[in-house]
mmCIF entry with sequence, helices, sheets and N, C-alpha, C, O atoms, coordinates in Angstrom:
data_MODEL
# 
_entry.id   MODEL 
# 
_entity.id                         1 
_entity.type                       polymer 
_entity.pdbx_number_of_molecules   1 
# 
_entity_poly.entity_id                      1 
_entity_poly.type                           'polypeptide(L)' 
_entity_poly.nstd_linkage                   no 
_entity_poly.nstd_monomer                   no 
_entity_poly.pdbx_seq_one_letter_code       
;(UNK)(UNK)(UNK)(UNK)(UNK)(UNK)(UNK)(UNK)(UNK)(UNK)(UNK)(UNK)(UNK)(UNK)(UNK)(UNK)
(UNK)(UNK)(UNK)(UNK)(UNK)(UNK)(UNK)(UNK)(UNK)(UNK)(UNK)(UNK)(UNK)(UNK)(UNK)(UNK)
(UNK)(UNK)(UNK)(UNK)(UNK)(UNK)(UNK)(UNK)(UNK)
;
_entity_poly.pdbx_seq_one_letter_code_can   XXXXXXXXXXXXXXXXXXXXXXXXXXXXXXXXXXXXXXXXX 
_entity_poly.pdbx_strand_id                 A 
# 
loop_
_entity_poly_seq.entity_id 
_entity_poly_seq.num 
_entity_poly_seq.mon_id 
_entity_poly_seq.hetero 
1 1  UNK n 
1 2  UNK n 
1 3  UNK n 
1 4  UNK n 
1 5  UNK n 
1 6  UNK n 
1 7  UNK n 
1 8  UNK n 
1 9  UNK n 
1 10 UNK n 
1 11 UNK n 
1 12 UNK n 
1 13 UNK n 
1 14 UNK n 
1 15 UNK n 
1 16 UNK n 
1 17 UNK n 
1 18 UNK n 
1 19 UNK n 
1 20 UNK n 
1 21 UNK n 
1 22 UNK n 
1 23 UNK n 
1 24 UNK n 
1 25 UNK n 
1 26 UNK n 
1 27 UNK n 
1 28 UNK n 
1 29 UNK n 
1 30 UNK n 
1 31 UNK n 
1 32 UNK n 
1 33 UNK n 
1 34 UNK n 
1 35 UNK n 
1 36 UNK n 
1 37 UNK n 
1 38 UNK n 
1 39 UNK n 
1 40 UNK n 
1 41 UNK n 
# 
_struct_asym.id          A 
_struct_asym.entity_id   1 
# 
_struct_conf.conf_type_id            HELX_P 
_struct_conf.id                      HELX_P1 
_struct_conf.pdbx_PDB_helix_id       AA1 
_struct_conf.beg_label_comp_id       UNK 
_struct_conf.beg_label_asym_id       A 
_struct_conf.beg_label_seq_id        26 
_struct_conf.pdbx_beg_PDB_ins_code   ? 
_struct_conf.end_label_comp_id       UNK 
_struct_conf.end_label_asym_id       A 
_struct_conf.end_label_seq_id        28 
_struct_conf.pdbx_end_PDB_ins_code   ? 
_struct_conf.beg_auth_comp_id        UNK 
_struct_conf.beg_auth_asym_id        A 
_struct_conf.beg_auth_seq_id         26 
_struct_conf.end_auth_comp_id        UNK 
_struct_conf.end_auth_asym_id        A 
_struct_conf.end_auth_seq_id         28 
_struct_conf.pdbx_PDB_helix_class    5 
_struct_conf.details                 ? 
_struct_conf.pdbx_PDB_helix_length   3 
# 
_struct_conf_type.id          HELX_P 
_struct_conf_type.criteria    ? 
_struct_conf_type.reference   ? 
# 
loop_
_atom_site.group_PDB 
_atom_site.id 
_atom_site.type_symbol 
_atom_site.label_atom_id 
_atom_site.label_alt_id 
_atom_site.label_comp_id 
_atom_site.label_asym_id 
_atom_site.label_entity_id 
_atom_site.label_seq_id 
_atom_site.pdbx_PDB_ins_code 
_atom_site.Cartn_x 
_atom_site.Cartn_y 
_atom_site.Cartn_z 
_atom_site.occupancy 
_atom_site.B_iso_or_equiv 
_atom_site.pdbx_formal_charge 
_atom_site.auth_seq_id 
_atom_site.auth_comp_id 
_atom_site.auth_asym_id 
_atom_site.auth_atom_id 
_atom_site.pdbx_PDB_model_num 
ATOM 1   N N  . UNK A 1 1  ? 15.926 -34.657 -55.239 1.00 0.00 ? 1  UNK A N  1 
ATOM 2   C CA . UNK A 1 1  ? 14.539 -34.596 -54.647 1.00 0.00 ? 1  UNK A CA 1 
ATOM 3   C C  . UNK A 1 1  ? 13.903 -33.330 -55.301 1.00 0.00 ? 1  UNK A C  1 
ATOM 4   O O  . UNK A 1 1  ? 14.559 -32.381 -55.730 1.00 0.00 ? 1  UNK A O  1 
ATOM 5   N N  . UNK A 1 2  ? 12.554 -33.433 -55.323 1.00 0.00 ? 2  UNK A N  1 
ATOM 6   C CA . UNK A 1 2  ? 11.875 -32.511 -55.998 1.00 0.00 ? 2  UNK A CA 1 
ATOM 7   C C  . UNK A 1 2  ? 11.751 -31.191 -55.122 1.00 0.00 ? 2  UNK A C  1 
ATOM 8   O O  . UNK A 1 2  ? 11.736 -31.263 -53.893 1.00 0.00 ? 2  UNK A O  1 
ATOM 9   N N  . UNK A 1 3  ? 11.666 -30.027 -55.777 1.00 0.00 ? 3  UNK A N  1 
ATOM 10  C CA . UNK A 1 3  ? 11.587 -28.770 -55.124 1.00 0.00 ? 3  UNK A CA 1 
ATOM 11  C C  . UNK A 1 3  ? 10.309 -28.830 -54.178 1.00 0.00 ? 3  UNK A C  1 
ATOM 12  O O  . UNK A 1 3  ? 9.215  -29.243 -54.561 1.00 0.00 ? 3  UNK A O  1 
ATOM 13  N N  . UNK A 1 4  ? 10.570 -28.385 -52.942 1.00 0.00 ? 4  UNK A N  1 
ATOM 14  C CA . UNK A 1 4  ? 9.392  -28.420 -51.959 1.00 0.00 ? 4  UNK A CA 1 
ATOM 15  C C  . UNK A 1 4  ? 9.283  -29.632 -51.225 1.00 0.00 ? 4  UNK A C  1 
ATOM 16  O O  . UNK A 1 4  ? 8.404  -29.735 -50.368 1.00 0.00 ? 4  UNK A O  1 
ATOM 17  N N  . UNK A 1 5  ? 10.168 -30.674 -51.490 1.00 0.00 ? 5  UNK A N  1 
ATOM 18  C CA . UNK A 1 5  ? 10.024 -31.978 -50.914 1.00 0.00 ? 5  UNK A CA 1 
ATOM 19  C C  . UNK A 1 5  ? 10.382 -31.888 -49.398 1.00 0.00 ? 5  UNK A C  1 
ATOM 20  O O  . UNK A 1 5  ? 11.267 -31.116 -49.030 1.00 0.00 ? 5  UNK A O  1 
ATOM 21  N N  . UNK A 1 6  ? 9.712  -32.659 -48.534 1.00 0.00 ? 6  UNK A N  1 
ATOM 22  C CA . UNK A 1 6  ? 9.980  -32.660 -47.121 1.00 0.00 ? 6  UNK A CA 1 
ATOM 23  C C  . UNK A 1 6  ? 10.983 -33.768 -46.789 1.00 0.00 ? 6  UNK A C  1 
ATOM 24  O O  . UNK A 1 6  ? 11.241 -34.039 -45.616 1.00 0.00 ? 6  UNK A O  1 
ATOM 25  N N  . UNK A 1 7  ? 11.569 -34.433 -47.855 1.00 0.00 ? 7  UNK A N  1 
ATOM 26  C CA . UNK A 1 7  ? 12.599 -35.476 -47.584 1.00 0.00 ? 7  UNK A CA 1 
ATOM 27  C C  . UNK A 1 7  ? 13.807 -34.816 -47.065 1.00 0.00 ? 7  UNK A C  1 
ATOM 28  O O  . UNK A 1 7  ? 13.982 -33.609 -47.237 1.00 0.00 ? 7  UNK A O  1 
ATOM 29  N N  . UNK A 1 8  ? 14.684 -35.592 -46.411 1.00 0.00 ? 8  UNK A N  1 
ATOM 30  C CA . UNK A 1 8  ? 16.002 -35.118 -45.925 1.00 0.00 ? 8  UNK A CA 1 
ATOM 31  C C  . UNK A 1 8  ? 17.080 -36.109 -46.331 1.00 0.00 ? 8  UNK A C  1 
ATOM 32  O O  . UNK A 1 8  ? 16.807 -37.297 -46.502 1.00 0.00 ? 8  UNK A O  1 
ATOM 33  N N  . UNK A 1 9  ? 18.321 -35.613 -46.487 1.00 0.00 ? 9  UNK A N  1 
ATOM 34  C CA . UNK A 1 9  ? 19.432 -36.382 -46.735 1.00 0.00 ? 9  UNK A CA 1 
ATOM 35  C C  . UNK A 1 9  ? 20.644 -35.836 -46.074 1.00 0.00 ? 9  UNK A C  1 
ATOM 36  O O  . UNK A 1 9  ? 20.747 -34.638 -45.812 1.00 0.00 ? 9  UNK A O  1 
ATOM 37  N N  . UNK A 1 10 ? 21.580 -36.731 -45.799 1.00 0.00 ? 10 UNK A N  1 
ATOM 38  C CA . UNK A 1 10 ? 22.842 -36.325 -45.229 1.00 0.00 ? 10 UNK A CA 1 
ATOM 39  C C  . UNK A 1 10 ? 23.881 -37.191 -45.802 1.00 0.00 ? 10 UNK A C  1 
ATOM 40  O O  . UNK A 1 10 ? 23.617 -38.372 -46.030 1.00 0.00 ? 10 UNK A O  1 
ATOM 41  N N  . UNK A 1 11 ? 25.093 -36.678 -46.066 1.00 0.00 ? 11 UNK A N  1 
ATOM 42  C CA . UNK A 1 11 ? 26.195 -37.366 -46.684 1.00 0.00 ? 11 UNK A CA 1 
ATOM 43  C C  . UNK A 1 11 ? 27.388 -37.154 -45.780 1.00 0.00 ? 11 UNK A C  1 
ATOM 44  O O  . UNK A 1 11 ? 27.891 -36.035 -45.681 1.00 0.00 ? 11 UNK A O  1 
ATOM 45  N N  . UNK A 1 12 ? 27.865 -38.221 -45.104 1.00 0.00 ? 12 UNK A N  1 
ATOM 46  C CA . UNK A 1 12 ? 28.981 -38.109 -44.162 1.00 0.00 ? 12 UNK A CA 1 
ATOM 47  C C  . UNK A 1 12 ? 29.983 -39.227 -44.432 1.00 0.00 ? 12 UNK A C  1 
ATOM 48  O O  . UNK A 1 12 ? 29.616 -40.249 -45.012 1.00 0.00 ? 12 UNK A O  1 
ATOM 49  N N  . UNK A 1 13 ? 31.258 -39.052 -44.020 1.00 0.00 ? 13 UNK A N  1 
ATOM 50  C CA . UNK A 1 13 ? 32.205 -40.059 -44.120 1.00 0.00 ? 13 UNK A CA 1 
ATOM 51  C C  . UNK A 1 13 ? 32.264 -40.756 -42.741 1.00 0.00 ? 13 UNK A C  1 
ATOM 52  O O  . UNK A 1 13 ? 32.375 -40.069 -41.726 1.00 0.00 ? 13 UNK A O  1 
ATOM 53  N N  . UNK A 1 14 ? 32.192 -42.111 -42.681 1.00 0.00 ? 14 UNK A N  1 
ATOM 54  C CA . UNK A 1 14 ? 32.205 -42.779 -41.421 1.00 0.00 ? 14 UNK A CA 1 
ATOM 55  C C  . UNK A 1 14 ? 33.208 -43.985 -41.461 1.00 0.00 ? 14 UNK A C  1 
ATOM 56  O O  . UNK A 1 14 ? 33.275 -44.685 -42.471 1.00 0.00 ? 14 UNK A O  1 
ATOM 57  N N  . UNK A 1 15 ? 33.926 -44.205 -40.443 1.00 0.00 ? 15 UNK A N  1 
ATOM 58  C CA . UNK A 1 15 ? 34.787 -45.345 -40.297 1.00 0.00 ? 15 UNK A CA 1 
ATOM 59  C C  . UNK A 1 15 ? 33.936 -46.582 -40.222 1.00 0.00 ? 15 UNK A C  1 
ATOM 60  O O  . UNK A 1 15 ? 32.808 -46.510 -39.735 1.00 0.00 ? 15 UNK A O  1 
ATOM 61  N N  . UNK A 1 16 ? 34.442 -47.763 -40.700 1.00 0.00 ? 16 UNK A N  1 
ATOM 62  C CA . UNK A 1 16 ? 33.732 -48.964 -40.559 1.00 0.00 ? 16 UNK A CA 1 
ATOM 63  C C  . UNK A 1 16 ? 33.395 -49.213 -39.068 1.00 0.00 ? 16 UNK A C  1 
ATOM 64  O O  . UNK A 1 16 ? 34.196 -48.916 -38.181 1.00 0.00 ? 16 UNK A O  1 
ATOM 65  N N  . UNK A 1 17 ? 32.197 -49.762 -38.821 1.00 0.00 ? 17 UNK A N  1 
ATOM 66  C CA . UNK A 1 17 ? 31.774 -50.042 -37.471 1.00 0.00 ? 17 UNK A CA 1 
ATOM 67  C C  . UNK A 1 17 ? 30.358 -50.072 -37.351 1.00 0.00 ? 17 UNK A C  1 
ATOM 68  O O  . UNK A 1 17 ? 29.705 -50.063 -38.395 1.00 0.00 ? 17 UNK A O  1 
ATOM 69  N N  . UNK A 1 18 ? 29.698 -50.110 -36.120 1.00 0.00 ? 18 UNK A N  1 
ATOM 70  C CA . UNK A 1 18 ? 28.360 -50.240 -35.900 1.00 0.00 ? 18 UNK A CA 1 
ATOM 71  C C  . UNK A 1 18 ? 27.915 -48.959 -35.375 1.00 0.00 ? 18 UNK A C  1 
ATOM 72  O O  . UNK A 1 18 ? 28.565 -48.357 -34.521 1.00 0.00 ? 18 UNK A O  1 
ATOM 73  N N  . UNK A 1 19 ? 26.744 -48.496 -35.898 1.00 0.00 ? 19 UNK A N  1 
ATOM 74  C CA . UNK A 1 19 ? 26.165 -47.209 -35.637 1.00 0.00 ? 19 UNK A CA 1 
ATOM 75  C C  . UNK A 1 19 ? 24.762 -47.307 -35.201 1.00 0.00 ? 19 UNK A C  1 
ATOM 76  O O  . UNK A 1 19 ? 24.160 -48.345 -35.475 1.00 0.00 ? 19 UNK A O  1 
ATOM 77  N N  . UNK A 1 20 ? 24.158 -46.367 -34.560 1.00 0.00 ? 20 UNK A N  1 
ATOM 78  C CA . UNK A 1 20 ? 22.762 -46.322 -34.263 1.00 0.00 ? 20 UNK A CA 1 
ATOM 79  C C  . UNK A 1 20 ? 22.153 -44.951 -34.717 1.00 0.00 ? 20 UNK A C  1 
ATOM 80  O O  . UNK A 1 20 ? 22.682 -43.872 -34.454 1.00 0.00 ? 20 UNK A O  1 
ATOM 81  N N  . UNK A 1 21 ? 20.998 -45.095 -35.420 1.00 0.00 ? 21 UNK A N  1 
ATOM 82  C CA . UNK A 1 21 ? 20.324 -43.916 -35.902 1.00 0.00 ? 21 UNK A CA 1 
ATOM 83  C C  . UNK A 1 21 ? 19.175 -43.638 -34.866 1.00 0.00 ? 21 UNK A C  1 
ATOM 84  O O  . UNK A 1 21 ? 18.368 -44.509 -34.542 1.00 0.00 ? 21 UNK A O  1 
ATOM 85  N N  . UNK A 1 22 ? 19.163 -42.389 -34.385 1.00 0.00 ? 22 UNK A N  1 
ATOM 86  C CA . UNK A 1 22 ? 18.110 -41.893 -33.518 1.00 0.00 ? 22 UNK A CA 1 
ATOM 87  C C  . UNK A 1 22 ? 17.207 -40.921 -34.321 1.00 0.00 ? 22 UNK A C  1 
ATOM 88  O O  . UNK A 1 22 ? 17.674 -39.918 -34.861 1.00 0.00 ? 22 UNK A O  1 
ATOM 89  N N  . UNK A 1 23 ? 15.915 -41.254 -34.378 1.00 0.00 ? 23 UNK A N  1 
ATOM 90  C CA . UNK A 1 23 ? 14.940 -40.415 -35.174 1.00 0.00 ? 23 UNK A CA 1 
ATOM 91  C C  . UNK A 1 23 ? 13.896 -40.020 -34.196 1.00 0.00 ? 23 UNK A C  1 
ATOM 92  O O  . UNK A 1 23 ? 13.384 -40.786 -33.381 1.00 0.00 ? 23 UNK A O  1 
ATOM 93  N N  . UNK A 1 24 ? 13.617 -38.732 -34.348 1.00 0.00 ? 24 UNK A N  1 
ATOM 94  C CA . UNK A 1 24 ? 12.585 -38.097 -33.401 1.00 0.00 ? 24 UNK A CA 1 
ATOM 95  C C  . UNK A 1 24 ? 11.674 -37.194 -34.225 1.00 0.00 ? 24 UNK A C  1 
ATOM 96  O O  . UNK A 1 24 ? 12.089 -36.686 -35.267 1.00 0.00 ? 24 UNK A O  1 
ATOM 97  N N  . UNK A 1 25 ? 10.446 -36.990 -33.776 1.00 0.00 ? 25 UNK A N  1 
ATOM 98  C CA . UNK A 1 25 ? 9.472  -36.163 -34.388 1.00 0.00 ? 25 UNK A CA 1 
ATOM 99  C C  . UNK A 1 25 ? 9.597  -34.657 -33.989 1.00 0.00 ? 25 UNK A C  1 
ATOM 100 O O  . UNK A 1 25 ? 10.231 -34.352 -32.978 1.00 0.00 ? 25 UNK A O  1 
ATOM 101 N N  . UNK A 1 26 ? 9.055  -33.803 -34.699 1.00 0.00 ? 26 UNK A N  1 
ATOM 102 C CA . UNK A 1 26 ? 9.027  -32.383 -34.329 1.00 0.00 ? 26 UNK A CA 1 
ATOM 103 C C  . UNK A 1 26 ? 7.969  -32.213 -33.255 1.00 0.00 ? 26 UNK A C  1 
ATOM 104 O O  . UNK A 1 26 ? 6.849  -32.699 -33.409 1.00 0.00 ? 26 UNK A O  1 
ATOM 105 N N  . UNK A 1 27 ? 8.314  -31.515 -32.144 1.00 0.00 ? 27 UNK A N  1 
ATOM 106 C CA . UNK A 1 27 ? 7.350  -31.227 -31.207 1.00 0.00 ? 27 UNK A CA 1 
ATOM 107 C C  . UNK A 1 27 ? 6.846  -32.420 -30.388 1.00 0.00 ? 27 UNK A C  1 
ATOM 108 O O  . UNK A 1 27 ? 5.789  -32.370 -29.758 1.00 0.00 ? 27 UNK A O  1 
ATOM 109 N N  . UNK A 1 28 ? 7.617  -33.459 -30.421 1.00 0.00 ? 28 UNK A N  1 
ATOM 110 C CA . UNK A 1 28 ? 7.199  -34.613 -29.641 1.00 0.00 ? 28 UNK A CA 1 
ATOM 111 C C  . UNK A 1 28 ? 6.151  -35.539 -30.405 1.00 0.00 ? 28 UNK A C  1 
ATOM 112 O O  . UNK A 1 28 ? 5.568  -36.447 -29.812 1.00 0.00 ? 28 UNK A O  1 
ATOM 113 N N  . UNK A 1 29 ? 5.947  -35.268 -31.716 1.00 0.00 ? 29 UNK A N  1 
ATOM 114 C CA . UNK A 1 29 ? 5.081  -36.030 -32.488 1.00 0.00 ? 29 UNK A CA 1 
ATOM 115 C C  . UNK A 1 29 ? 5.601  -37.416 -32.827 1.00 0.00 ? 29 UNK A C  1 
ATOM 116 O O  . UNK A 1 29 ? 6.815  -37.618 -32.795 1.00 0.00 ? 29 UNK A O  1 
ATOM 117 N N  . UNK A 1 30 ? 4.727  -38.408 -33.158 1.00 0.00 ? 30 UNK A N  1 
ATOM 118 C CA . UNK A 1 30 ? 5.189  -39.770 -33.356 1.00 0.00 ? 30 UNK A CA 1 
ATOM 119 C C  . UNK A 1 30 ? 4.798  -40.092 -34.909 1.00 0.00 ? 30 UNK A C  1 
ATOM 120 O O  . UNK A 1 30 ? 4.029  -39.409 -35.585 1.00 0.00 ? 30 UNK A O  1 
ATOM 121 N N  . UNK A 1 31 ? 5.419  -41.162 -35.301 1.00 0.00 ? 31 UNK A N  1 
ATOM 122 C CA . UNK A 1 31 ? 5.144  -41.626 -36.672 1.00 0.00 ? 31 UNK A CA 1 
ATOM 123 C C  . UNK A 1 31 ? 6.048  -42.746 -37.047 1.00 0.00 ? 31 UNK A C  1 
ATOM 124 O O  . UNK A 1 31 ? 6.594  -43.390 -36.151 1.00 0.00 ? 31 UNK A O  1 
ATOM 125 N N  . UNK A 1 32 ? 6.254  -43.035 -38.316 1.00 0.00 ? 32 UNK A N  1 
ATOM 126 C CA . UNK A 1 32 ? 7.137  -44.044 -38.757 1.00 0.00 ? 32 UNK A CA 1 
ATOM 127 C C  . UNK A 1 32 ? 8.319  -43.389 -39.538 1.00 0.00 ? 32 UNK A C  1 
ATOM 128 O O  . UNK A 1 32 ? 8.154  -42.431 -40.293 1.00 0.00 ? 32 UNK A O  1 
ATOM 129 N N  . UNK A 1 33 ? 9.513  -43.975 -39.300 1.00 0.00 ? 33 UNK A N  1 
ATOM 130 C CA . UNK A 1 33 ? 10.668 -43.435 -39.994 1.00 0.00 ? 33 UNK A CA 1 
ATOM 131 C C  . UNK A 1 33 ? 11.301 -44.593 -40.743 1.00 0.00 ? 33 UNK A C  1 
ATOM 132 O O  . UNK A 1 33 ? 11.326 -45.728 -40.268 1.00 0.00 ? 33 UNK A O  1 
ATOM 133 N N  . UNK A 1 34 ? 11.816 -44.277 -41.936 1.00 0.00 ? 34 UNK A N  1 
ATOM 134 C CA . UNK A 1 34 ? 12.555 -45.190 -42.731 1.00 0.00 ? 34 UNK A CA 1 
ATOM 135 C C  . UNK A 1 34 ? 13.969 -44.632 -42.879 1.00 0.00 ? 34 UNK A C  1 
ATOM 136 O O  . UNK A 1 34 ? 14.157 -43.524 -43.381 1.00 0.00 ? 34 UNK A O  1 
ATOM 137 N N  . UNK A 1 35 ? 14.961 -45.407 -42.439 1.00 0.00 ? 35 UNK A N  1 
ATOM 138 C CA . UNK A 1 35 ? 16.345 -44.962 -42.581 1.00 0.00 ? 35 UNK A CA 1 
ATOM 139 C C  . UNK A 1 35 ? 17.043 -45.927 -43.561 1.00 0.00 ? 35 UNK A C  1 
ATOM 140 O O  . UNK A 1 35 ? 17.006 -47.145 -43.383 1.00 0.00 ? 35 UNK A O  1 
ATOM 141 N N  . UNK A 1 36 ? 17.652 -45.375 -44.557 1.00 0.00 ? 36 UNK A N  1 
ATOM 142 C CA . UNK A 1 36 ? 18.467 -46.143 -45.567 1.00 0.00 ? 36 UNK A CA 1 
ATOM 143 C C  . UNK A 1 36 ? 19.915 -45.649 -45.521 1.00 0.00 ? 36 UNK A C  1 
ATOM 144 O O  . UNK A 1 36 ? 20.204 -44.453 -45.534 1.00 0.00 ? 36 UNK A O  1 
ATOM 145 N N  . UNK A 1 37 ? 20.819 -46.657 -45.466 1.00 0.00 ? 37 UNK A N  1 
ATOM 146 C CA . UNK A 1 37 ? 22.203 -46.411 -45.518 1.00 0.00 ? 37 UNK A CA 1 
ATOM 147 C C  . UNK A 1 37 ? 22.805 -46.987 -46.688 1.00 0.00 ? 37 UNK A C  1 
ATOM 148 O O  . UNK A 1 37 ? 22.547 -48.159 -46.961 1.00 0.00 ? 37 UNK A O  1 
ATOM 149 N N  . UNK A 1 38 ? 23.630 -46.263 -47.466 1.00 0.00 ? 38 UNK A N  1 
ATOM 150 C CA . UNK A 1 38 ? 24.228 -46.665 -48.721 1.00 0.00 ? 38 UNK A CA 1 
ATOM 151 C C  . UNK A 1 38 ? 25.732 -46.472 -48.658 1.00 0.00 ? 38 UNK A C  1 
ATOM 152 O O  . UNK A 1 38 ? 26.180 -45.524 -48.012 1.00 0.00 ? 38 UNK A O  1 
ATOM 153 N N  . UNK A 1 39 ? 26.506 -47.282 -49.266 1.00 0.00 ? 39 UNK A N  1 
ATOM 154 C CA . UNK A 1 39 ? 27.918 -46.993 -49.470 1.00 0.00 ? 39 UNK A CA 1 
ATOM 155 C C  . UNK A 1 39 ? 28.099 -46.303 -50.820 1.00 0.00 ? 39 UNK A C  1 
ATOM 156 O O  . UNK A 1 39 ? 27.681 -46.816 -51.858 1.00 0.00 ? 39 UNK A O  1 
ATOM 157 N N  . UNK A 1 40 ? 28.706 -45.174 -50.785 1.00 0.00 ? 40 UNK A N  1 
ATOM 158 C CA . UNK A 1 40 ? 28.873 -44.466 -52.069 1.00 0.00 ? 40 UNK A CA 1 
ATOM 159 C C  . UNK A 1 40 ? 30.431 -44.651 -52.491 1.00 0.00 ? 40 UNK A C  1 
ATOM 160 O O  . UNK A 1 40 ? 31.394 -44.393 -51.770 1.00 0.00 ? 40 UNK A O  1 
ATOM 161 N N  . UNK A 1 41 ? 30.464 -45.138 -53.775 1.00 0.00 ? 41 UNK A N  1 
ATOM 162 C CA . UNK A 1 41 ? 31.827 -45.324 -54.252 1.00 0.00 ? 41 UNK A CA 1 
ATOM 163 C C  . UNK A 1 41 ? 32.621 -44.014 -54.378 1.00 0.00 ? 41 UNK A C  1 
ATOM 164 O O  . UNK A 1 41 ? 33.787 -44.034 -54.771 1.00 0.00 ? 41 UNK A O  1 
# 
């Protein structure tokens, strides 16, 4: 990501299963969120 980018990323190890992503805005703001999930070899 470029320096100063407002993008975010997290890398975690999860067991196989079903998960839910909860996304919220800062200060109760609203908008559109895009969540991508990838399998990393």
